[in-house]
N, CA, C and O atoms as a GROMACS GRO file, in nm:
protein
  360
    1MET      N    1  -5.707   1.386   2.634
    1MET     CA    2  -5.778   1.258   2.638
    1MET      C    3  -5.898   1.268   2.758
    1MET      O    4  -5.952   1.167   2.804
    2ARG      N    5  -5.928   1.398   2.798
    2ARG     CA    6  -6.055   1.391   2.906
    2ARG      C    7  -6.192   1.374   2.817
    2ARG      O    8  -6.225   1.396   2.701
    3GLY      N    9  -6.239   1.332   2.912
    3GLY     CA   10  -6.409   1.271   2.834
    3GLY      C   11  -6.380   1.140   2.791
    3GLY      O   12  -6.483   1.073   2.780
    4ILE      N   13  -6.271   1.077   2.760
    4ILE     CA   14  -6.263   0.950   2.736
    4ILE      C   15  -6.255   0.884   2.830
    4ILE      O   16  -6.278   0.948   2.933
    5GLY      N   17  -6.223   0.732   2.854
    5GLY     CA   18  -6.259   0.676   2.984
    5GLY      C   19  -6.104   0.652   2.956
    5GLY      O   20  -6.054   0.686   2.849
    6SER      N   21  -6.033   0.593   3.054
    6SER     CA   22  -5.874   0.550   3.037
    6SER      C   23  -5.852   0.420   3.119
    6SER      O   24  -5.734   0.393   3.143
    7GLN      N   25  -5.926   0.354   3.154
    7GLN     CA   26  -5.870   0.229   3.198
    7GLN      C   27  -5.872   0.151   3.126
    7GLN      O   28  -5.912   0.161   3.010
    8VAL      N   29  -5.812   0.025   3.197
    8VAL     CA   30  -5.736  -0.120   3.108
    8VAL      C   31  -5.769  -0.173   3.185
    8VAL      O   32  -5.756  -0.153   3.306
    9ASN      N   33  -5.843  -0.289   3.105
    9ASN     CA   34  -5.927  -0.427   3.138
    9ASN      C   35  -5.781  -0.523   3.156
    9ASN      O   36  -5.720  -0.564   3.057
   10PHE      N   37  -5.753  -0.542   3.246
   10PHE     CA   38  -5.646  -0.618   3.275
   10PHE      C   39  -5.689  -0.776   3.307
   10PHE      O   40  -5.610  -0.851   3.365
   11ASP      N   41  -5.808  -0.816   3.269
   11ASP     CA   42  -5.842  -0.943   3.286
   11ASP      C   43  -5.882  -0.973   3.117
   11ASP      O   44  -5.933  -1.080   3.082
   12ALA      N   45  -5.853  -0.875   3.034
   12ALA     CA   46  -5.897  -0.915   2.906
   12ALA      C   47  -5.807  -1.036   2.819
   12ALA      O   48  -5.698  -1.078   2.858
   13PRO      N   49  -5.844  -1.061   2.752
   13PRO     CA   50  -5.734  -1.171   2.680
   13PRO      C   51  -5.650  -1.128   2.664
   13PRO      O   52  -5.647  -1.005   2.665
   14ALA      N   53  -5.499  -1.223   2.632
   14ALA     CA   54  -5.384  -1.150   2.550
   14ALA      C   55  -5.297  -1.272   2.523
   14ALA      O   56  -5.315  -1.387   2.564
   15VAL      N   57  -5.217  -1.234   2.462
   15VAL     CA   58  -5.122  -1.363   2.426
   15VAL      C   59  -4.946  -1.309   2.430
   15VAL      O   60  -4.907  -1.218   2.358
   16LEU      N   61  -4.846  -1.392   2.536
   16LEU     CA   62  -4.753  -1.342   2.516
   16LEU      C   63  -4.664  -1.484   2.387
   16LEU      O   64  -4.674  -1.606   2.370
   17ARG      N   65  -4.584  -1.370   2.325
   17ARG     CA   66  -4.480  -1.412   2.216
   17ARG      C   67  -4.357  -1.390   2.245
   17ARG      O   68  -4.314  -1.325   2.340
   18LYS      N   69  -4.296  -1.446   2.159
   18LYS     CA   70  -4.099  -1.450   2.186
   18LYS      C   71  -4.045  -1.460   2.023
   18LYS      O   72  -4.098  -1.532   1.938
   19TRP      N   73  -3.975  -1.405   2.009
   19TRP     CA   74  -3.899  -1.436   1.835
   19TRP      C   75  -3.740  -1.503   1.842
   19TRP      O   76  -3.642  -1.439   1.881
   20PRO      N   77  -3.738  -1.618   1.804
   20PRO     CA   78  -3.643  -1.672   1.818
   20PRO      C   79  -3.472  -1.567   1.864
   20PRO      O   80  -3.454  -1.448   1.839
   21SER      N   81  -3.407  -1.632   1.912
   21SER     CA   82  -3.299  -1.521   1.914
   21SER      C   83  -3.172  -1.599   1.892
   21SER      O   84  -3.172  -1.715   1.933
   22LEU      N   85  -3.071  -1.554   1.837
   22LEU     CA   86  -2.956  -1.554   1.866
   22LEU      C   87  -2.827  -1.470   1.918
   22LEU      O   88  -2.776  -1.419   1.818
   23ARG      N   89  -2.755  -1.435   2.033
   23ARG     CA   90  -2.680  -1.391   2.102
   23ARG      C   91  -2.775  -1.232   2.111
   23ARG      O   92  -2.737  -1.121   2.074
   24ASN      N   93  -2.886  -1.266   2.163
   24ASN     CA   94  -3.012  -1.185   2.173
   24ASN      C   95  -3.027  -1.087   2.047
   24ASN      O   96  -3.049  -0.967   2.056
   25GLU      N   97  -3.017  -1.135   1.969
   25GLU     CA   98  -3.053  -1.074   1.842
   25GLU      C   99  -3.138  -1.144   1.767
   25GLU      O  100  -3.120  -1.264   1.743
   26ARG      N  101  -3.272  -1.054   1.708
   26ARG     CA  102  -3.433  -1.167   1.677
   26ARG      C  103  -3.347  -1.190   1.517
   26ARG      O  104  -3.311  -1.114   1.427
   27LEU      N  105  -3.340  -1.332   1.540
   27LEU     CA  106  -3.375  -1.384   1.388
   27LEU      C  107  -3.486  -1.350   1.300
   27LEU      O  108  -3.600  -1.313   1.330
   28THR      N  109  -3.432  -1.370   1.183
   28THR     CA  110  -3.522  -1.309   1.044
   28THR      C  111  -3.548  -1.438   0.982
   28THR      O  112  -3.621  -1.414   0.886
   29GLU      N  113  -3.528  -1.547   0.988
   29GLU     CA  114  -3.549  -1.600   0.946
   29GLU      C  115  -3.665  -1.720   1.020
   29GLU      O  116  -3.668  -1.710   1.142
   30GLY      N  117  -3.749  -1.820   0.966
   30GLY     CA  118  -3.801  -1.896   1.027
   30GLY      C  119  -3.950  -1.821   1.026
   30GLY      O  120  -3.991  -1.722   0.966
   31ALA      N  121  -4.018  -1.922   1.128
   31ALA     CA  122  -4.173  -1.876   1.143
   31ALA      C  123  -4.220  -1.748   1.217
   31ALA      O  124  -4.336  -1.705   1.219
   32GLY      N  125  -4.122  -1.700   1.272
   32GLY     CA  126  -4.224  -1.589   1.327
   32GLY      C  127  -4.177  -1.610   1.517
   32GLY      O  128  -4.081  -1.674   1.561
   33SER      N  129  -4.271  -1.542   1.588
   33SER     CA  130  -4.222  -1.557   1.704
   33SER      C  131  -4.359  -1.674   1.782
   33SER      O  132  -4.459  -1.714   1.723
   34TYR      N  133  -4.335  -1.694   1.869
   34TYR     CA  134  -4.384  -1.824   1.936
   34TYR      C  135  -4.476  -1.798   2.050
   34TYR      O  136  -4.448  -1.709   2.130
   35LEU      N  137  -4.571  -1.862   2.062
   35LEU     CA  138  -4.642  -1.895   2.175
   35LEU      C  139  -4.574  -1.890   2.302
   35LEU      O  140  -4.494  -1.984   2.308
   36LEU      N  141  -4.573  -1.794   2.440
   36LEU     CA  142  -4.565  -1.849   2.611
   36LEU      C  143  -4.657  -1.894   2.721
   36LEU      O  144  -4.651  -1.963   2.822
   37ILE      N  145  -4.763  -1.805   2.639
   37ILE     CA  146  -4.856  -1.737   2.761
   37ILE      C  147  -4.990  -1.701   2.669
   37ILE      O  148  -4.984  -1.608   2.589
   38ASP      N  149  -5.098  -1.772   2.685
   38ASP     CA  150  -5.202  -1.759   2.606
   38ASP      C  151  -5.292  -1.752   2.781
   38ASP      O  152  -5.302  -1.852   2.853
   39GLY      N  153  -5.350  -1.609   2.818
   39GLY     CA  154  -5.421  -1.588   2.944
   39GLY      C  155  -5.422  -1.457   2.901
   39GLY      O  156  -5.442  -1.419   2.785
   40THR      N  157  -5.392  -1.367   3.030
   40THR     CA  158  -5.506  -1.223   3.064
   40THR      C  159  -5.367  -1.159   3.057
   40THR      O  160  -5.256  -1.209   3.069
   41ILE      N  161  -5.420  -0.993   3.025
   41ILE     CA  162  -5.313  -0.914   3.014
   41ILE      C  163  -5.224  -0.854   3.113
   41ILE      O  164  -5.141  -0.765   3.093
   42ASP      N  165  -5.256  -0.917   3.231
   42ASP     CA  166  -5.242  -0.864   3.369
   42ASP      C  167  -5.131  -1.001   3.374
   42ASP      O  168  -5.024  -0.984   3.431
   43GLU      N  169  -5.158  -1.118   3.322
   43GLU     CA  170  -5.007  -1.265   3.340
   43GLU      C  171  -4.940  -1.255   3.242
   43GLU      O  172  -4.840  -1.326   3.227
   44CYS      N  173  -4.982  -1.160   3.145
   44CYS     CA  174  -4.852  -1.154   3.034
   44CYS      C  175  -4.765  -1.038   3.073
   44CYS      O  176  -4.647  -1.069   3.090
   45ILE      N  177  -4.791  -0.925   3.089
   45ILE     CA  178  -4.728  -0.796   3.175
   45ILE      C  179  -4.654  -0.874   3.300
   45ILE      O  180  -4.533  -0.858   3.319
   46ARG      N  181  -4.713  -0.937   3.362
   46ARG     CA  182  -4.640  -0.980   3.480
   46ARG      C  183  -4.530  -1.070   3.420
   46ARG      O  184  -4.422  -1.067   3.481
   47GLU      N  185  -4.539  -1.156   3.304
   47GLU     CA  186  -4.442  -1.230   3.309
   47GLU      C  187  -4.348  -1.195   3.213
   47GLU      O  188  -4.236  -1.242   3.200
   48PHE      N  189  -4.404  -1.105   3.145
   48PHE     CA  190  -4.294  -0.992   3.105
   48PHE      C  191  -4.232  -0.936   3.164
   48PHE      O  192  -4.136  -0.897   3.096
   49MET      N  193  -4.225  -0.893   3.292
   49MET     CA  194  -4.149  -0.800   3.356
   49MET      C  195  -4.085  -0.921   3.391
   49MET      O  196  -3.984  -0.933   3.322
   50ALA      N  197  -4.095  -0.980   3.440
   50ALA     CA  198  -4.040  -1.101   3.510
   50ALA      C  199  -3.908  -1.159   3.472
   50ALA      O  200  -3.837  -1.224   3.548
   51LYS      N  201  -3.872  -1.124   3.314
   51LYS     CA  202  -3.792  -1.168   3.200
   51LYS      C  203  -3.689  -1.091   3.249
   51LYS      O  204  -3.742  -1.004   3.318
   52PRO      N  205  -3.524  -1.071   3.248
   52PRO     CA  206  -3.415  -0.999   3.203
   52PRO      C  207  -3.456  -0.865   3.137
   52PRO      O  208  -3.555  -0.871   3.064
   53SER      N  209  -3.395  -0.742   3.152
   53SER     CA  210  -3.436  -0.646   3.034
   53SER      C  211  -3.356  -0.611   2.880
   53SER      O  212  -3.364  -0.540   2.780
   54ALA      N  213  -3.267  -0.729   2.951
   54ALA     CA  214  -3.185  -0.682   2.766
   54ALA      C  215  -3.265  -0.802   2.670
   54ALA      O  216  -3.294  -0.759   2.559
   55PRO      N  217  -3.300  -0.928   2.690
   55PRO     CA  218  -3.357  -0.950   2.602
   55PRO      C  219  -3.534  -0.880   2.516
   55PRO      O  220  -3.587  -0.897   2.406
   56ARG      N  221  -3.571  -0.803   2.640
   56ARG     CA  222  -3.729  -0.739   2.634
   56ARG      C  223  -3.746  -0.707   2.480
   56ARG      O  224  -3.868  -0.720   2.469
   57HIS      N  225  -3.707  -0.679   2.379
   57HIS     CA  226  -3.709  -0.658   2.270
   57HIS      C  227  -3.772  -0.793   2.213
   57HIS      O  228  -3.843  -0.784   2.113
   58LEU      N  229  -3.755  -0.894   2.260
   58LEU     CA  230  -3.779  -0.956   2.209
   58LEU      C  231  -3.913  -1.047   2.220
   58LEU      O  232  -3.918  -1.163   2.180
   59TYR      N  233  -4.017  -0.979   2.280
   59TYR     CA  234  -4.089  -1.023   2.291
   59TYR      C  235  -4.246  -0.905   2.254
   59TYR      O  236  -4.239  -0.795   2.199
   60GLU      N  237  -4.335  -0.953   2.288
   60GLU     CA  238  -4.450  -0.927   2.252
   60GLU      C  239  -4.559  -0.949   2.330
   60GLU      O  240  -4.568  -1.063   2.375
   61ILE      N  241  -4.670  -0.846   2.368
   61ILE     CA  242  -4.753  -0.876   2.421
   61ILE      C  243  -4.897  -0.838   2.344
   61ILE      O  244  -4.948  -0.726   2.350
   62HIS      N  245  -4.950  -0.943   2.277
   62HIS     CA  246  -5.082  -0.903   2.157
   62HIS      C  247  -5.229  -0.903   2.238
   62HIS      O  248  -5.236  -0.996   2.319
   63ALA      N  249  -5.321  -0.837   2.235
   63ALA     CA  250  -5.451  -0.790   2.314
   63ALA      C  251  -5.521  -0.725   2.213
   63ALA      O  252  -5.487  -0.646   2.126
   64ALA      N  253  -5.624  -0.774   2.244
   64ALA     CA  254  -5.768  -0.654   2.117
   64ALA      C  255  -5.744  -0.522   2.189
   64ALA      O  256  -5.712  -0.504   2.307
   65PRO      N  257  -5.771  -0.418   2.077
   65PRO     CA  258  -5.800  -0.305   2.145
   65PRO      C  259  -5.925  -0.287   2.249
   65PRO      O  260  -6.019  -0.362   2.275
   66GLN      N  261  -5.892  -0.166   2.295
   66GLN     CA  262  -6.031  -0.185   2.421
   66GLN      C  263  -6.089  -0.063   2.392
   66GLN      O  264  -6.035   0.035   2.342
   67PRO      N  265  -6.230  -0.082   2.437
   67PRO     CA  266  -6.330   0.090   2.436
   67PRO      C  267  -6.266   0.192   2.372
   67PRO      O  268  -6.277   0.236   2.257
   68PRO      N  269  -6.168   0.233   2.507
   68PRO     CA  270  -6.162   0.420   2.506
   68PRO      C  271  -6.039   0.396   2.384
   68PRO      O  272  -6.033   0.499   2.318
   69TRP      N  273  -5.966   0.318   2.347
   69TRP     CA  274  -5.838   0.330   2.280
   69TRP      C  275  -5.899   0.312   2.094
   69TRP      O  276  -5.828   0.366   2.009
   70LEU      N  277  -6.019   0.240   2.050
   70LEU     CA  278  -6.037   0.256   1.978
   70LEU      C  279  -6.143   0.394   1.945
   70LEU      O  280  -6.183   0.438   1.837
   71ALA      N  281  -6.162   0.429   2.050
   71ALA     CA  282  -6.283   0.563   2.049
   71ALA      C  283  -6.125   0.674   2.033
   71ALA      O  284  -6.119   0.732   1.924
   72LEU      N  285  -6.028   0.697   2.114
   72LEU     CA  286  -5.941   0.767   2.099
   72LEU      C  287  -5.883   0.786   1.918
   72LEU      O  288  -5.896   0.874   1.832
   73SER      N  289  -5.820   0.659   1.924
   73SER     CA  290  -5.743   0.649   1.738
   73SER      C  291  -5.912   0.692   1.650
   73SER      O  292  -5.901   0.684   1.528
   74TYR      N  293  -6.012   0.720   1.686
   74TYR     CA  294  -6.116   0.691   1.560
   74TYR      C  295  -6.101   0.901   1.575
   74TYR      O  296  -6.091   0.971   1.474
   75LEU      N  297  -6.102   0.952   1.708
   75LEU     CA  298  -6.117   1.080   1.748
   75LEU      C  299  -5.951   1.144   1.623
   75LEU      O  300  -5.942   1.221   1.527
   76GLU      N  301  -5.878   1.081   1.681
   76GLU     CA  302  -5.752   1.115   1.595
   76GLU      C  303  -5.703   1.089   1.452
   76GLU      O  304  -5.607   1.142   1.396
   77ASN      N  305  -5.753   1.035   1.423
   77ASN     CA  306  -5.791   0.988   1.318
   77ASN      C  307  -5.858   1.096   1.192
   77ASN      O  308  -5.816   1.122   1.078
   78LYS      N  309  -5.988   1.149   1.273
   78LYS     CA  310  -6.057   1.188   1.198
   78LYS      C  311  -5.987   1.336   1.192
   78LYS      O  312  -5.974   1.402   1.088
   79SER      N  313  -5.944   1.375   1.324
   79SER     CA  314  -5.804   1.526   1.363
   79SER      C  315  -5.730   1.516   1.247
   79SER      O  316  -5.748   1.606   1.166
   80LEU      N  317  -5.663   1.440   1.224
   80LEU     CA  318  -5.567   1.428   1.158
   80LEU      C  319  -5.561   1.389   0.982
   80LEU      O  320  -5.456   1.357   0.926
   81SER      N  321  -5.712   1.400   0.904
   81SER     CA  322  -5.706   1.354   0.843
   81SER      C  323  -5.831   1.511   0.785
   81SER      O  324  -5.852   1.544   0.668
   82SER      N  325  -5.872   1.556   0.868
   82SER     CA  326  -5.927   1.715   0.872
   82SER      C  327  -5.852   1.817   0.856
   82SER      O  328  -5.897   1.928   0.829
   83HIS      N  329  -5.714   1.789   0.872
   83HIS     CA  330  -5.632   1.876   0.896
   83HIS      C  331  -5.518   1.885   0.746
   83HIS      O  332  -5.469   1.982   0.689
   84GLY      N  333  -5.508   1.729   0.721
   84GLY     CA  334  -5.471   1.699   0.544
   84GLY      C  335  -5.366   1.635   0.594
   84GLY      O  336  -5.270   1.635   0.517
   85CYS      N  337  -5.347   1.570   0.712
   85CYS     CA  338  -5.211   1.522   0.779
   85CYS      C  339  -5.181   1.333   0.755
   85CYS      O  340  -5.109   1.253   0.814
   86GLY      N  341  -5.255   1.325   0.667
   86GLY     CA  342  -5.262   1.169   0.628
   86GLY      C  343  -5.405   1.134   0.549
   86GLY      O  344  -5.516   1.189   0.552
   87THR      N  345  -5.359   1.030   0.485
   87THR     CA  346  -5.514   0.937   0.449
   87THR      C  347  -5.591   0.839   0.562
   87THR      O  348  -5.535   0.751   0.628
   88PHE      N  349  -5.693   0.865   0.567
   88PHE     CA  350  -5.758   0.777   0.708
   88PHE      C  351  -5.870   0.758   0.599
   88PHE      O  352  -5.872   0.828   0.498
   89SER      N  353  -5.972   0.647   0.628
   89SER     CA  354  -6.062   0.598   0.549
   89SER      C  355  -6.189   0.664   0.665
   89SER      O  356  -6.128   0.754   0.724
   90ASP      N  357  -6.262   0.662   0.694
   90ASP     CA  358  -6.417   0.662   0.761
   90ASP      C  359  -6.519   0.539   0.768
   90ASP      O  360  -6.630   0.553   0.820
   0.00000   0.00000   0.00000
């Protein structure tokens, strides 16, 4: 990963979502996850980390990919496709 910046913009928009559950198990029926926080990556991570560890698998943080990850993802896909390890489109 050298040569590609690896800083995360913690002020970028993000949302924290939670899946409905029963006895700490995700419910598969229903409308899906619901919104808890519409804020920044930093706010979502802080709220997530404040939750008890046992039900953390029920939470998701959604944010747009940031430029270094986009570049890294592109390079990895090109490398894998050139070695015949997968089918990726340019």
